[in-house]
PQR file of N, CA, C, O and H, with PARSE charges and radii, in Angstrom:
ATOM      1  N   MET A   1       0.801  -1.103   0.005 -0.4000 1.5000
ATOM      2  CA  MET A   1      -0.004  -0.017  -0.017 -0.0000 2.0000
ATOM      3  C   MET A   1       0.915   1.249   0.027  0.5500 1.7000
ATOM      4  O   MET A   1       1.878   1.337   0.788 -0.5500 1.4000
ATOM      5  N   GLN A   2       0.539   2.211  -0.846 -0.4000 1.5000
ATOM      6  CA  GLN A   2       1.279   3.439  -0.897 -0.0000 2.0000
ATOM      7  C   GLN A   2       0.331   4.658  -0.586  0.5500 1.7000
ATOM      8  O   GLN A   2      -0.849   4.674  -0.934 -0.5500 1.4000
ATOM      9  H   GLN A   2      -0.243   2.140  -1.465  0.4000 1.0000
ATOM     10  N   ILE A   3       0.889   5.573   0.030 -0.4000 1.5000
ATOM     11  CA  ILE A   3       0.170   6.798   0.333 -0.0000 2.0000
ATOM     12  C   ILE A   3       0.977   7.952  -0.149  0.5500 1.7000
ATOM     13  O   ILE A   3       2.173   8.047   0.127 -0.5500 1.4000
ATOM     14  H   ILE A   3       1.849   5.560   0.313  0.4000 1.0000
ATOM     15  N   GLN A   4       0.305   8.875  -0.904 -0.4000 1.5000
ATOM     16  CA  GLN A   4       1.028  10.054  -1.408 -0.0000 2.0000
ATOM     17  C   GLN A   4       0.430  11.245  -0.688  0.5500 1.7000
ATOM     18  O   GLN A   4      -0.790  11.349  -0.563 -0.5500 1.4000
ATOM     19  H   GLN A   4      -0.666   8.798  -1.128  0.4000 1.0000
ATOM     20  N   VAL A   5       1.294  12.160  -0.206 -0.4000 1.5000
ATOM     21  CA  VAL A   5       0.833  13.300   0.508 -0.0000 2.0000
ATOM     22  C   VAL A   5       1.443  14.576  -0.131  0.5500 1.7000
ATOM     23  O   VAL A   5       2.653  14.643  -0.351 -0.5500 1.4000
ATOM     24  H   VAL A   5       2.285  12.076  -0.308  0.4000 1.0000
ATOM     25  N   ASP A   6       0.588  15.585  -0.425 -0.4000 1.5000
ATOM     26  CA  ASP A   6       1.084  16.752  -0.945 -0.0000 2.0000
ATOM     27  C   ASP A   6       1.325  17.773   0.157  0.5500 1.7000
ATOM     28  O   ASP A   6       0.390  18.177   0.849 -0.5500 1.4000
ATOM     29  H   ASP A   6      -0.394  15.530  -0.247  0.4000 1.0000
ATOM     30  N   ILE A   7       2.539  18.179   0.317 -0.4000 1.5000
ATOM     31  CA  ILE A   7       2.924  19.102   1.431 -0.0000 2.0000
ATOM     32  C   ILE A   7       3.602  20.304   0.757  0.5500 1.7000
ATOM     33  O   ILE A   7       4.522  20.131  -0.043 -0.5500 1.4000
ATOM     34  H   ILE A   7       3.299  17.852  -0.244  0.4000 1.0000
ATOM     35  N   GLY A   8       3.159  21.483   1.073 -0.4000 1.5000
ATOM     36  CA  GLY A   8       3.839  22.707   0.584 -0.0000 2.0000
ATOM     37  C   GLY A   8       5.213  22.878   1.303  0.5500 1.7000
ATOM     38  O   GLY A   8       5.509  22.287   2.342 -0.5500 1.4000
ATOM     39  H   GLY A   8       2.412  21.624   1.722  0.4000 1.0000
ATOM     40  N   PHE A   9       5.998  23.726   0.653 -0.4000 1.5000
ATOM     41  CA  PHE A   9       7.305  23.946   1.144 -0.0000 2.0000
ATOM     42  C   PHE A   9       7.277  24.551   2.553  0.5500 1.7000
ATOM     43  O   PHE A   9       8.048  24.121   3.411 -0.5500 1.4000
ATOM     44  H   PHE A   9       5.758  24.206  -0.192  0.4000 1.0000
ATOM     45  N   GLU A  10       6.419  25.526   2.809 -0.4000 1.5000
ATOM     46  CA  GLU A  10       6.313  26.147   4.089 -0.0000 2.0000
ATOM     47  C   GLU A  10       5.898  25.163   5.133  0.5500 1.7000
ATOM     48  O   GLU A  10       6.422  25.215   6.245 -0.5500 1.4000
ATOM     49  H   GLU A  10       5.793  25.875   2.112  0.4000 1.0000
ATOM     50  N   GLN A  11       4.974  24.256   4.841 -0.4000 1.5000
ATOM     51  CA  GLN A  11       4.561  23.267   5.718 -0.0000 2.0000
ATOM     52  C   GLN A  11       5.702  22.311   6.060  0.5500 1.7000
ATOM     53  O   GLN A  11       5.885  21.949   7.222 -0.5500 1.4000
ATOM     54  H   GLN A  11       4.549  24.214   3.937  0.4000 1.0000
ATOM     55  N   LEU A  12       6.447  21.916   5.074 -0.4000 1.5000
ATOM     56  CA  LEU A  12       7.571  21.034   5.258 -0.0000 2.0000
ATOM     57  C   LEU A  12       8.577  21.651   6.169  0.5500 1.7000
ATOM     58  O   LEU A  12       9.124  20.995   7.056 -0.5500 1.4000
ATOM     59  H   LEU A  12       6.298  22.210   4.130  0.4000 1.0000
ATOM     60  N   MET A  13       8.832  22.968   5.940 -0.4000 1.5000
ATOM     61  CA  MET A  13       9.854  23.698   6.814 -0.0000 2.0000
ATOM     62  C   MET A  13       9.342  23.688   8.230  0.5500 1.7000
ATOM     63  O   MET A  13      10.151  23.461   9.130 -0.5500 1.4000
ATOM     64  H   MET A  13       8.388  23.501   5.220  0.4000 1.0000
ATOM     65  N   GLU A  14       8.093  23.909   8.510 -0.4000 1.5000
ATOM     66  CA  GLU A  14       7.561  23.848   9.858 -0.0000 2.0000
ATOM     67  C   GLU A  14       7.717  22.481  10.473  0.5500 1.7000
ATOM     68  O   GLU A  14       8.023  22.373  11.660 -0.5500 1.4000
ATOM     69  H   GLU A  14       7.436  24.094   7.779  0.4000 1.0000
ATOM     70  N   ILE A  15       7.515  21.426   9.692 -0.4000 1.5000
ATOM     71  CA  ILE A  15       7.678  20.078  10.194 -0.0000 2.0000
ATOM     72  C   ILE A  15       9.154  19.825  10.582  0.5500 1.7000
ATOM     73  O   ILE A  15       9.451  19.215  11.609 -0.5500 1.4000
ATOM     74  H   ILE A  15       7.266  21.514   8.728  0.4000 1.0000
ATOM     75  N   ILE A  16      10.052  20.311   9.728 -0.4000 1.5000
ATOM     76  CA  ILE A  16      11.469  20.095   9.896 -0.0000 2.0000
ATOM     77  C   ILE A  16      11.933  20.849  11.225  0.5500 1.7000
ATOM     78  O   ILE A  16      12.725  20.343  12.020 -0.5500 1.4000
ATOM     79  H   ILE A  16       9.811  20.806   8.893  0.4000 1.0000
ATOM     80  N   LYS A  17      11.381  22.062  11.377 -0.4000 1.5000
ATOM     81  CA  LYS A  17      11.833  22.865  12.581 -0.0000 2.0000
ATOM     82  C   LYS A  17      11.298  22.190  13.895  0.5500 1.7000
ATOM     83  O   LYS A  17      11.811  22.486  14.974 -0.5500 1.4000
ATOM     84  H   LYS A  17      10.737  22.473  10.731  0.4000 1.0000
ATOM     85  N   LYS A  18      10.361  21.365  13.818 -0.4000 1.5000
ATOM     86  CA  LYS A  18       9.807  20.770  14.980 -0.0000 2.0000
ATOM     87  C   LYS A  18      10.498  19.401  15.318  0.5500 1.7000
ATOM     88  O   LYS A  18      10.189  18.797  16.345 -0.5500 1.4000
ATOM     89  H   LYS A  18       9.944  21.124  12.941  0.4000 1.0000
ATOM     90  N   LEU A  19      11.405  18.937  14.470 -0.4000 1.5000
ATOM     91  CA  LEU A  19      12.089  17.700  14.723 -0.0000 2.0000
ATOM     92  C   LEU A  19      12.959  17.769  15.901  0.5500 1.7000
ATOM     93  O   LEU A  19      13.511  18.832  16.184 -0.5500 1.4000
ATOM     94  H   LEU A  19      11.656  19.428  13.635  0.4000 1.0000
ATOM     95  N   PRO A  20      13.131  16.649  16.652 -0.5600 1.5000
ATOM     96  CA  PRO A  20      14.126  16.668  17.745  0.2800 2.0000
ATOM     97  C   PRO A  20      15.498  16.707  17.140  0.5500 1.7000
ATOM     98  O   PRO A  20      15.726  16.405  15.968 -0.5500 1.4000
ATOM     99  N   ALA A  21      16.441  17.117  18.052 -0.4000 1.5000
ATOM    100  CA  ALA A  21      17.821  17.332  17.615 -0.0000 2.0000
ATOM    101  C   ALA A  21      18.446  16.119  16.958  0.5500 1.7000
ATOM    102  O   ALA A  21      19.160  16.267  15.965 -0.5500 1.4000
ATOM    103  H   ALA A  21      16.256  17.363  19.004  0.4000 1.0000
ATOM    104  N   ASN A  22      18.196  14.878  17.495 -0.4000 1.5000
ATOM    105  CA  ASN A  22      18.792  13.756  16.895 -0.0000 2.0000
ATOM    106  C   ASN A  22      18.212  13.421  15.526  0.5500 1.7000
ATOM    107  O   ASN A  22      18.932  12.924  14.660 -0.5500 1.4000
ATOM    108  H   ASN A  22      17.617  14.757  18.301  0.4000 1.0000
ATOM    109  N   LYS A  23      16.954  13.678  15.320 -0.4000 1.5000
ATOM    110  CA  LYS A  23      16.304  13.410  13.963 -0.0000 2.0000
ATOM    111  C   LYS A  23      16.818  14.568  13.042  0.5500 1.7000
ATOM    112  O   LYS A  23      17.056  14.309  11.863 -0.5500 1.4000
ATOM    113  H   LYS A  23      16.370  14.082  16.023  0.4000 1.0000
ATOM    114  N   LEU A  24      16.994  15.791  13.512 -0.4000 1.5000
ATOM    115  CA  LEU A  24      17.468  16.845  12.665 -0.0000 2.0000
ATOM    116  C   LEU A  24      18.867  16.662  12.179  0.5500 1.7000
ATOM    117  O   LEU A  24      19.201  16.987  11.040 -0.5500 1.4000
ATOM    118  H   LEU A  24      16.801  16.002  14.470  0.4000 1.0000
ATOM    119  N   SER A  25      19.699  16.125  13.074 -0.4000 1.5000
ATOM    120  CA  SER A  25      21.108  15.861  12.634 -0.0000 2.0000
ATOM    121  C   SER A  25      21.131  14.686  11.705  0.5500 1.7000
ATOM    122  O   SER A  25      21.995  14.626  10.830 -0.5500 1.4000
ATOM    123  H   SER A  25      19.427  15.861  13.999  0.4000 1.0000
ATOM    124  N   LYS A  26      20.220  13.742  11.847 -0.4000 1.5000
ATOM    125  CA  LYS A  26      20.163  12.597  10.933 -0.0000 2.0000
ATOM    126  C   LYS A  26      19.695  13.087   9.557  0.5500 1.7000
ATOM    127  O   LYS A  26      20.243  12.659   8.541 -0.5500 1.4000
ATOM    128  H   LYS A  26      19.518  13.791  12.558  0.4000 1.0000
ATOM    129  N   LEU A  27      18.710  13.960   9.504 -0.4000 1.5000
ATOM    130  CA  LEU A  27      18.229  14.559   8.287 -0.0000 2.0000
ATOM    131  C   LEU A  27      19.370  15.348   7.561  0.5500 1.7000
ATOM    132  O   LEU A  27      19.544  15.253   6.346 -0.5500 1.4000
ATOM    133  H   LEU A  27      18.265  14.307  10.329  0.4000 1.0000
ATOM    134  N   LYS A  28      20.110  16.105   8.352 -0.4000 1.5000
ATOM    135  CA  LYS A  28      21.142  16.886   7.706 -0.0000 2.0000
ATOM    136  C   LYS A  28      22.239  15.955   7.143  0.5500 1.7000
ATOM    137  O   LYS A  28      22.800  16.230   6.082 -0.5500 1.4000
ATOM    138  H   LYS A  28      19.968  16.182   9.339  0.4000 1.0000
ATOM    139  N   ALA A  29      22.538  14.865   7.853 -0.4000 1.5000
ATOM    140  CA  ALA A  29      23.556  13.948   7.369 -0.0000 2.0000
ATOM    141  C   ALA A  29      23.064  13.264   6.127  0.5500 1.7000
ATOM    142  O   ALA A  29      23.834  13.005   5.202 -0.5500 1.4000
ATOM    143  H   ALA A  29      22.082  14.642   8.715  0.4000 1.0000
ATOM    144  N   GLU A  30      21.806  12.976   6.098 -0.4000 1.5000
ATOM    145  CA  GLU A  30      21.202  12.337   4.862 -0.0000 2.0000
ATOM    146  C   GLU A  30      21.288  13.277   3.631  0.5500 1.7000
ATOM    147  O   GLU A  30      21.503  12.858   2.494 -0.5500 1.4000
ATOM    148  H   GLU A  30      21.180  13.187   6.849  0.4000 1.0000
ATOM    149  N   LEU A  31      21.110  14.521   3.934 -0.4000 1.5000
ATOM    150  CA  LEU A  31      21.112  15.536   2.840 -0.0000 2.0000
ATOM    151  C   LEU A  31      22.455  15.953   2.485  0.5500 1.7000
ATOM    152  O   LEU A  31      22.628  16.719   1.537 -0.5500 1.4000
ATOM    153  H   LEU A  31      20.934  14.861   4.858  0.4000 1.0000
ATOM    154  N   GLY A  32      23.485  15.476   3.224 -0.4000 1.5000
ATOM    155  CA  GLY A  32      24.834  15.814   2.924 -0.0000 2.0000
ATOM    156  C   GLY A  32      25.284  17.067   3.628  0.5500 1.7000
ATOM    157  O   GLY A  32      26.302  17.642   3.244 -0.5500 1.4000
ATOM    158  H   GLY A  32      23.345  14.854   3.994  0.4000 1.0000
ATOM    159  N   GLY A  33      24.544  17.534   4.681 -0.4000 1.5000
ATOM    160  CA  GLY A  33      24.873  18.677   5.466 -0.0000 2.0000
ATOM    161  C   GLY A  33      24.517  19.972   4.756  0.5500 1.7000
ATOM    162  O   GLY A  33      24.760  21.054   5.292 -0.5500 1.4000
ATOM    163  H   GLY A  33      23.717  17.067   4.993  0.4000 1.0000
ATOM    164  N   LYS A  34      23.945  19.886   3.560 -0.4000 1.5000
ATOM    165  CA  LYS A  34      23.660  21.104   2.825 -0.0000 2.0000
ATOM    166  C   LYS A  34      22.161  21.409   3.074  0.5500 1.7000
ATOM    167  O   LYS A  34      21.276  20.626   2.729 -0.5500 1.4000
ATOM    168  H   LYS A  34      23.747  19.007   3.125  0.4000 1.0000
ATOM    169  N   THR A  35      21.932  22.565   3.679 -0.4000 1.5000
ATOM    170  CA  THR A  35      20.542  22.957   4.009 -0.0000 2.0000
ATOM    171  C   THR A  35      20.010  23.992   3.077  0.5500 1.7000
ATOM    172  O   THR A  35      18.815  24.284   3.118 -0.5500 1.4000
ATOM    173  H   THR A  35      22.651  23.201   3.959  0.4000 1.0000
ATOM    174  N   HIS A  36      20.849  24.578   2.217 -0.4000 1.5000
ATOM    175  CA  HIS A  36      20.373  25.479   1.230 -0.0000 2.0000
ATOM    176  C   HIS A  36      21.284  25.389  -0.035  0.5500 1.7000
ATOM    177  O   HIS A  36      22.341  24.760   0.005 -0.5500 1.4000
ATOM    178  H   HIS A  36      21.820  24.341   2.183  0.4000 1.0000
ATOM    179  N   HIS A  37      20.862  26.015  -1.128 -0.4000 1.5000
ATOM    180  CA  HIS A  37      21.518  25.863  -2.375 -0.0000 2.0000
ATOM    181  C   HIS A  37      22.319  27.089  -2.835  0.5500 1.7000
ATOM    182  O   HIS A  37      22.664  27.202  -4.011 -0.5500 1.4000
ATOM    183  H   HIS A  37      20.003  26.526  -1.160  0.4000 1.0000
ATOM    184  N   GLU A  38      22.623  28.039  -1.868 -0.4000 1.5000
ATOM    185  CA  GLU A  38      23.385  29.198  -2.237 -0.0000 2.0000
ATOM    186  C   GLU A  38      24.849  28.832  -2.345  0.5500 1.7000
ATOM    187  O   GLU A  38      25.424  28.329  -1.380 -0.5500 1.4000
ATOM    188  H   GLU A  38      22.343  27.948  -0.912  0.4000 1.0000
ATOM    189  N   PRO A  39      25.466  29.067  -3.482 -0.5600 1.5000
ATOM    190  CA  PRO A  39      26.918  28.745  -3.622  0.2800 2.0000
ATOM    191  C   PRO A  39      27.754  29.604  -2.671  0.5500 1.7000
ATOM    192  O   PRO A  39      27.434  30.772  -2.455 -0.5500 1.4000
ATOM    193  N   GLN A  40      28.768  29.066  -2.130 -0.4000 1.5000
ATOM    194  CA  GLN A  40      29.721  29.791  -1.407 -0.0000 2.0000
ATOM    195  C   GLN A  40      30.744  30.503  -2.275  0.5500 1.7000
ATOM    196  O   GLN A  40      30.945  30.084  -3.415 -0.5500 1.4000
ATOM    197  H   GLN A  40      29.029  28.117  -2.305  0.4000 1.0000
ATOM    198  N   ASN A  41      31.398  31.548  -1.808 -0.4000 1.5000
ATOM    199  CA  ASN A  41      32.312  32.292  -2.582 -0.0000 2.0000
ATOM    200  C   ASN A  41      33.493  31.350  -3.090  0.5500 1.7000
ATOM    201  O   ASN A  41      33.969  31.510  -4.214 -0.5500 1.4000
ATOM    202  H   ASN A  41      31.235  31.889  -0.882  0.4000 1.0000
ATOM    203  N   ASN A  42      33.915  30.437  -2.285 -0.4000 1.5000
ATOM    204  CA  ASN A  42      34.990  29.571  -2.649 -0.0000 2.0000
ATOM    205  C   ASN A  42      34.559  28.669  -3.832  0.5500 1.7000
ATOM    206  O   ASN A  42      35.363  28.363  -4.712 -0.5500 1.4000
ATOM    207  H   ASN A  42      33.528  30.307  -1.372  0.4000 1.0000
ATOM    208  N   ASP A  43      33.289  28.257  -3.832 -0.4000 1.5000
ATOM    209  CA  ASP A  43      32.748  27.467  -4.900 -0.0000 2.0000
ATOM    210  C   ASP A  43      32.725  28.207  -6.223  0.5500 1.7000
ATOM    211  O   ASP A  43      33.067  27.630  -7.255 -0.5500 1.4000
ATOM    212  H   ASP A  43      32.636  28.505  -3.117  0.4000 1.0000
ATOM    213  N   ILE A  44      32.342  29.425  -6.216 -0.4000 1.5000
ATOM    214  CA  ILE A  44      32.336  30.277  -7.416 -0.0000 2.0000
ATOM    215  C   ILE A  44      33.711  30.532  -7.905  0.5500 1.7000
ATOM    216  O   ILE A  44      33.986  30.473  -9.104 -0.5500 1.4000
ATOM    217  H   ILE A  44      32.064  29.893  -5.377  0.4000 1.0000
ATOM    218  N   GLU A  45      34.619  30.830  -6.938 -0.4000 1.5000
ATOM    219  CA  GLU A  45      35.986  31.029  -7.377 -0.0000 2.0000
ATOM    220  C   GLU A  45      36.629  29.849  -7.995  0.5500 1.7000
ATOM    221  O   GLU A  45      37.339  29.949  -8.995 -0.5500 1.4000
ATOM    222  H   GLU A  45      34.396  30.879  -5.964  0.4000 1.0000
ATOM    223  N   ALA A  46      36.366  28.672  -7.364 -0.4000 1.5000
ATOM    224  CA  ALA A  46      36.885  27.364  -7.943 -0.0000 2.0000
ATOM    225  C   ALA A  46      36.331  27.064  -9.329  0.5500 1.7000
ATOM    226  O   ALA A  46      37.037  26.572 -10.210 -0.5500 1.4000
ATOM    227  H   ALA A  46      35.789  28.591  -6.551  0.4000 1.0000
ATOM    228  N   PHE A  47      35.021  27.380  -9.500 -0.4000 1.5000
ATOM    229  CA  PHE A  47      34.348  27.178 -10.783 -0.0000 2.0000
ATOM    230  C   PHE A  47      34.964  28.061 -11.835  0.5500 1.7000
ATOM    231  O   PHE A  47      35.199  27.607 -12.954 -0.5500 1.4000
ATOM    232  H   PHE A  47      34.448  27.779  -8.785  0.4000 1.0000
ATOM    233  N   LEU A  48      35.241  29.351 -11.503 -0.4000 1.5000
ATOM    234  CA  LEU A  48      35.786  30.304 -12.467 -0.0000 2.0000
ATOM    235  C   LEU A  48      37.215  29.879 -12.820  0.5500 1.7000
ATOM    236  O   LEU A  48      37.637  29.954 -13.974 -0.5500 1.4000
ATOM    237  H   LEU A  48      35.049  29.720 -10.594  0.4000 1.0000
ATOM    238  N   MET A  49      37.920  29.446 -11.830 -0.4000 1.5000
ATOM    239  CA  MET A  49      39.339  29.098 -12.084 -0.0000 2.0000
ATOM    240  C   MET A  49      39.490  27.879 -13.032  0.5500 1.7000
ATOM    241  O   MET A  49      40.467  27.716 -13.763 -0.5500 1.4000
ATOM    242  H   MET A  49      37.578  29.384 -10.893  0.4000 1.0000
ATOM    243  N   LYS A  50      38.406  27.020 -12.948 -0.4000 1.5000
ATOM    244  CA  LYS A  50      38.429  25.801 -13.812 -0.0000 2.0000
ATOM    245  C   LYS A  50      37.735  26.049 -15.173  0.5500 1.7000
ATOM    246  O   LYS A  50      37.761  25.153 -16.017 -0.5500 1.4000
ATOM    247  H   LYS A  50      37.612  27.153 -12.354  0.4000 1.0000
ATOM    248  N   ALA A  51      37.155  27.151 -15.411 -0.4000 1.5000
ATOM    249  CA  ALA A  51      36.372  27.541 -16.562 -0.0000 2.0000
ATOM    250  C   ALA A  51      37.309  27.591 -17.762  0.5500 1.7000
ATOM    251  O   ALA A  51      38.477  27.955 -17.626 -0.5500 1.4000
ATOM    252  H   ALA A  51      37.134  27.880 -14.726  0.4000 1.0000
ATOM    253  N   PRO A  52      36.799  27.223 -18.940 -0.5600 1.5000
ATOM    254  CA  PRO A  52      37.672  27.308 -20.120  0.2800 2.0000
ATOM    255  C   PRO A  52      37.957  28.750 -20.525  0.5500 1.7000
ATOM    256  O   PRO A  52      37.119  29.602 -20.231 -0.5500 1.4000
ATOM    257  N   VAL A  53      39.030  29.084 -21.154 -0.4000 1.5000
ATOM    258  CA  VAL A  53      39.379  30.389 -21.645 -0.0000 2.0000
ATOM    259  C   VAL A  53      39.679  30.347 -23.109  0.5500 1.7000
ATOM    260  O   VAL A  53      40.104  29.317 -23.633 -0.5500 1.4000
ATOM    261  H   VAL A  53      39.711  28.391 -21.393  0.4000 1.0000
ATOM    262  N   PHE A  54      39.457  31.492 -23.802 -0.4000 1.5000
ATOM    263  CA  PHE A  54      39.789  31.572 -25.261 -0.0000 2.0000
ATOM    264  C   PHE A  54      41.347  31.712 -25.388  0.5500 1.7000
ATOM    265  O   PHE A  54      42.036  32.299 -24.554 -0.5500 1.4000
ATOM    266  H   PHE A  54      39.112  32.328 -23.376  0.4000 1.0000
ATOM    267  N   SER A  55      41.805  31.136 -26.473 -0.4000 1.5000
ATOM    268  CA  SER A  55      43.233  31.386 -26.865 -0.0000 2.0000
ATOM    269  C   SER A  55      43.251  32.759 -27.621  0.5500 1.7000
ATOM    270  O   SER A  55      42.227  33.355 -27.955 -0.5500 1.4000
ATOM    271  H   SER A  55      41.245  30.659 -27.150  0.4000 1.0000
ATOM    272  N   LYS A  56      44.535  33.196 -27.855 -0.4000 1.5000
ATOM    273  CA  LYS A  56      44.677  34.454 -28.566 -0.0000 2.0000
ATOM    274  C   LYS A  56      44.174  34.371 -29.994  0.5500 1.7000
ATOM    275  O   LYS A  56      43.601  35.327 -30.518 -0.5500 1.4000
ATOM    276  H   LYS A  56      45.367  32.711 -27.584  0.4000 1.0000
ATOM    277  N   SER A  57      44.391  33.218 -30.626 -0.4000 1.5000
ATOM    278  CA  SER A  57      43.910  33.036 -31.985 -0.0000 2.0000
ATOM    279  C   SER A  57      42.421  33.041 -32.075  0.5500 1.7000
ATOM    280  O   SER A  57      41.844  33.578 -33.021 -0.5500 1.4000
ATOM    281  H   SER A  57      44.857  32.442 -30.201  0.4000 1.0000
ATOM    282  N   GLN A  58      41.783  32.434 -31.080 -0.4000 1.5000
ATOM    283  CA  GLN A  58      40.254  32.480 -30.958 -0.0000 2.0000
ATOM    284  C   GLN A  58      39.794  33.901 -30.784  0.5500 1.7000
ATOM    285  O   GLN A  58      38.844  34.319 -31.446 -0.5500 1.4000
ATOM    286  H   GLN A  58      42.252  31.998 -30.312  0.4000 1.0000
ATOM    287  N   ILE A  59      40.414  34.642 -29.938 -0.4000 1.5000
ATOM    288  CA  ILE A  59      40.013  35.991 -29.634 -0.0000 2.0000
ATOM    289  C   ILE A  59      40.166  36.839 -30.954  0.5500 1.7000
ATOM    290  O   ILE A  59      39.315  37.673 -31.264 -0.5500 1.4000
ATOM    291  H   ILE A  59      41.185  34.303 -29.400  0.4000 1.0000
ATOM    292  N   THR A  60      41.252  36.599 -31.694 -0.4000 1.5000
ATOM    293  CA  THR A  60      41.540  37.324 -32.934 -0.0000 2.0000
ATOM    294  C   THR A  60      40.415  37.004 -33.955  0.5500 1.7000
ATOM    295  O   THR A  60      39.888  37.920 -34.587 -0.5500 1.4000
ATOM    296  H   THR A  60      41.943  35.921 -31.442  0.4000 1.0000
ATOM    297  N   ALA A  61      40.043  35.704 -34.121 -0.4000 1.5000
ATOM    298  CA  ALA A  61      38.999  35.337 -35.010 -0.0000 2.0000
ATOM    299  C   ALA A  61      37.685  35.907 -34.589  0.5500 1.7000
ATOM    300  O   ALA A  61      36.932  36.369 -35.446 -0.5500 1.4000
ATOM    301  H   ALA A  61      40.471  34.960 -33.607  0.4000 1.0000
ATOM    302  N   ILE A  62      37.360  35.907 -33.326 -0.4000 1.5000
ATOM    303  CA  ILE A  62      36.054  36.559 -32.881 -0.0000 2.0000
ATOM    304  C   ILE A  62      36.079  38.040 -33.173  0.5500 1.7000
ATOM    305  O   ILE A  62      35.059  38.596 -33.580 -0.5500 1.4000
ATOM    306  H   ILE A  62      37.971  35.532 -32.629  0.4000 1.0000
ATOM    307  N   THR A  63      37.192  38.690 -32.984 -0.4000 1.5000
ATOM    308  CA  THR A  63      37.230  40.155 -33.281 -0.0000 2.0000
ATOM    309  C   THR A  63      37.023  40.450 -34.730  0.5500 1.7000
ATOM    310  O   THR A  63      36.271  41.356 -35.089 -0.5500 1.4000
ATOM    311  H   THR A  63      38.020  38.238 -32.654  0.4000 1.0000
ATOM    312  N   LYS A  64      37.734  39.636 -35.631 -0.4000 1.5000
ATOM    313  CA  LYS A  64      37.536  39.770 -37.016 -0.0000 2.0000
ATOM    314  C   LYS A  64      36.030  39.539 -37.449  0.5500 1.7000
ATOM    315  O   LYS A  64      35.468  40.286 -38.250 -0.5500 1.4000
ATOM    316  H   LYS A  64      38.345  38.900 -35.339  0.4000 1.0000
ATOM    317  N   THR A  65      35.465  38.525 -36.899 -0.4000 1.5000
ATOM    318  CA  THR A  65      34.060  38.218 -37.226 -0.0000 2.0000
ATOM    319  C   THR A  65      33.171  39.246 -36.781  0.5500 1.7000
ATOM    320  O   THR A  65      32.247  39.572 -37.527 -0.5500 1.4000
ATOM    321  H   THR A  65      35.922  37.918 -36.248  0.4000 1.0000
ATOM    322  N   ARG A  66      33.323  39.827 -35.624 -0.4000 1.5000
ATOM    323  CA  ARG A  66      32.517  40.906 -35.125 -0.0000 2.0000
ATOM    324  C   ARG A  66      32.586  42.114 -36.079  0.5500 1.7000
ATOM    325  O   ARG A  66      31.575  42.711 -36.449 -0.5500 1.4000
ATOM    326  H   ARG A  66      34.073  39.563 -35.018  0.4000 1.0000
ATOM    327  N   LYS A  67      33.900  42.455 -36.475 -0.4000 1.5000
ATOM    328  CA  LYS A  67      34.129  43.577 -37.335 -0.0000 2.0000
ATOM    329  C   LYS A  67      33.429  43.438 -38.675  0.5500 1.7000
ATOM    330  O   LYS A  67      32.842  44.379 -39.209 -0.5500 1.4000
ATOM    331  H   LYS A  67      34.722  41.970 -36.174  0.4000 1.0000
ATOM    332  N   ALA A  68      33.522  42.201 -39.199 -0.4000 1.5000
ATOM    333  CA  ALA A  68      32.870  41.867 -40.452 -0.0000 2.0000
ATOM    334  C   ALA A  68      31.301  42.009 -40.336  0.5500 1.7000
ATOM    335  O   ALA A  68      30.651  42.569 -41.219 -0.5500 1.4000
ATOM    336  H   ALA A  68      33.999  41.437 -38.764  0.4000 1.0000
ATOM    337  N   ILE A  69      30.769  41.513 -39.283 -0.4000 1.5000
ATOM    338  CA  ILE A  69      29.272  41.572 -39.001 -0.0000 2.0000
ATOM    339  C   ILE A  69      28.859  42.952 -38.955  0.5500 1.7000
ATOM    340  O   ILE A  69      27.874  43.326 -39.592 -0.5500 1.4000
ATOM    341  H   ILE A  69      31.297  41.059 -38.566  0.4000 1.0000
ATOM    342  N   ASN A  70      29.651  43.853 -38.134 -0.4000 1.5000
ATOM    343  CA  ASN A  70      29.290  45.216 -37.976 -0.0000 2.0000
ATOM    344  C   ASN A  70      29.361  45.989 -39.312  0.5500 1.7000
ATOM    345  O   ASN A  70      28.541  46.876 -39.552 -0.5500 1.4000
ATOM    346  H   ASN A  70      30.451  43.548 -37.617  0.4000 1.0000
ATOM    347  N   GLN A  71      30.345  45.653 -40.189 -0.4000 1.5000
ATOM    348  CA  GLN A  71      30.392  46.256 -41.465 -0.0000 2.0000
ATOM    349  C   GLN A  71      29.195  45.844 -42.333  0.5500 1.7000
ATOM    350  O   GLN A  71      28.621  46.678 -43.034 -0.5500 1.4000
ATOM    351  H   GLN A  71      31.011  44.933 -39.994  0.4000 1.0000
ATOM    352  N   TRP A  72      28.852  44.671 -42.290 -0.4000 1.5000
ATOM    353  CA  TRP A  72      27.766  44.117 -42.966 -0.0000 2.0000
ATOM    354  C   TRP A  72      26.433  44.821 -42.643  0.5500 1.7000
ATOM    355  O   TRP A  72      25.621  45.131 -43.514 -0.5500 1.4000
ATOM    356  H   TRP A  72      29.318  43.994 -41.721  0.4000 1.0000
ATOM    357  N   ARG A  73      26.268  45.050 -41.317 -0.4000 1.5000
ATOM    358  CA  ARG A  73      25.036  45.698 -40.811 -0.0000 2.0000
ATOM    359  C   ARG A  73      25.007  47.171 -41.244  0.5500 1.7000
ATOM    360  O   ARG A  73      23.952  47.739 -41.528 -0.5500 1.4000
ATOM    361  H   ARG A  73      26.928  44.798 -40.609  0.4000 1.0000
ATOM    362  N   ALA A  74      26.166  47.741 -41.281 -0.4000 1.5000
ATOM    363  CA  ALA A  74      26.145  49.189 -41.652 -0.0000 2.0000
ATOM    364  C   ALA A  74      25.860  49.478 -43.139  0.5500 1.7000
ATOM    365  O   ALA A  74      25.454  50.581 -43.504 -0.5500 1.4000
ATOM    366  H   ALA A  74      27.022  47.279 -41.051  0.4000 1.0000
ATOM    367  N   GLU A  75      26.069  48.524 -43.929 -0.4000 1.5000
ATOM    368  CA  GLU A  75      25.857  48.676 -45.383 -0.0000 2.0000
ATOM    369  C   GLU A  75      24.366  48.635 -45.782  0.5500 1.7000
ATOM    370  O   GLU A  75      24.039  48.749 -46.963 -0.5500 1.4000
ATOM    371  H   GLU A  75      26.398  47.628 -43.633  0.4000 1.0000
TER
END
């Protein structure tokens, strides 16, 4: 037998806030200790440091293409 219950986010938060400390810590452990999805500054910095970058030849090609498109639009 299965039961499906629709609970809104606010209701869920109220239920979580009422949990005893041991159940709350178990829930946090199950969720990986992450209680919200806001990235930390270190996460953003690490992401940006790993992000791909353009080579000089790619930047030159992009600049030439932009110039050609701008000339084409002006005509």
